[in-house]
Phi, psi and omega in degrees: 000315182297314182295321179297317180298315181295320181297314180298316183291319179296319180297315179297321179293320180297323179290328182279337184301314181303323179294320179293320180293325180294329181278321183202120184287350183262019180299133181291160179291132182264001185299324181292321178295321178298316181296319181295318179293320179297319180294322180293323183281321187228000183267203184296330182275004183282167180282120181300320181296322178295315179298319181296317181295324182285328186264345180293157177288149177279123181263142180238127178269111183299335180287340181266344185298316184293341181268359182283152175056045183295336184262005180283159179287130181257162180296148180293149181283348179211163182301145178288152176217171184267014182293138178289144178294152180297138180254089184253015178116190180209169182301124180085013184276350180276123181290141180280163178299326179295319180294327182269350187055049191302329183296340183248009181291133178262150179272124179290146178291168177297143183290146174278131181277124180267129180297148184304320183289341179261000185267105180258145178054041177217171183062230180291342181268359182291141178295147182256358178238161178296323177297319178296322177297316179298320180294317181299324182277344175053048185274355180292150179276108183095190183270154180154180180238071184295328183300328181288345183259002182302136175252128184266144178165144184298334183296336179297334180294334179275356183244024174294159176305145182303330181285337185228065178283172172297137180307135181310130182070012177290152180253111185289130176264320183200149178210154180203166179188170176222137182261137166073165176062208181287341179257071179247078190237146173233138179225134179218143177234126183208169176236155177217151179280355180288153177291152184303315183299323179295322180289318177300313181300322181298310182285328176299316180297316181295322179295311183295320182284347179257008176088010177271152167285162183213100180255118182259121184229157171247107188244108181053041179085357181253132178279134183218145178228130182209162179179180182223167174229115190291330187289340179223011179072016180293146179209153178209158175209126184230135175245149182228121180231147177297134180265137180307128179089354180123162180085193187223137174261129187233139173235132180234133169237127181206155174252187184060040180286168179278000000 
């Protein structure tokens, strides 16, 4: 301890000397001051309690070791994998009764099962893009290729037909649309933490109360609701699938958008 202290102090003094000499060549010798300080820290005039604390062995309590670093990150209990976390909603993701107009919700009938041979554009043949979905439903007025003109962007989700908006508190994944003429289409894909039956009932109720027909089908394992309104050529088609981890994944294709 004594030698270390002296070495540190001498080194520090040596570094400071050139600055002092540069300022004044008559600076007094500091060796006596160093010796006095060293004696005070570790010599006869030092504090016995301080020396004892510095020289004693470090003791470790084995009962306290296991409690150390309680807030540090610990190793995983199982091997890591690339699986996506379950998407079961988020704080405030449950729609209120007021948002759903729950007092007036109608119960959809049991779905009609469509035979595999009669199931077109569903199952393995279902389109995987919003444009493909729009094409499969053929909602444009007259002939044409409206799906090729779709413009993608989240704002289209806010311009769905008033009868078929995104489910309250739903999380939009993708949206697209075309304005005006025979190509007046809106397409939206979103997820919700709500159960599938609740979502089906919500859109079934909105369709029936807005003058649309509402045919509920089970097509190649996929739940689907679709219909038309004769007075203005309105049409819609909605699919409902279980979302990994809970909730429902929904795709909507409809015309007469806002």
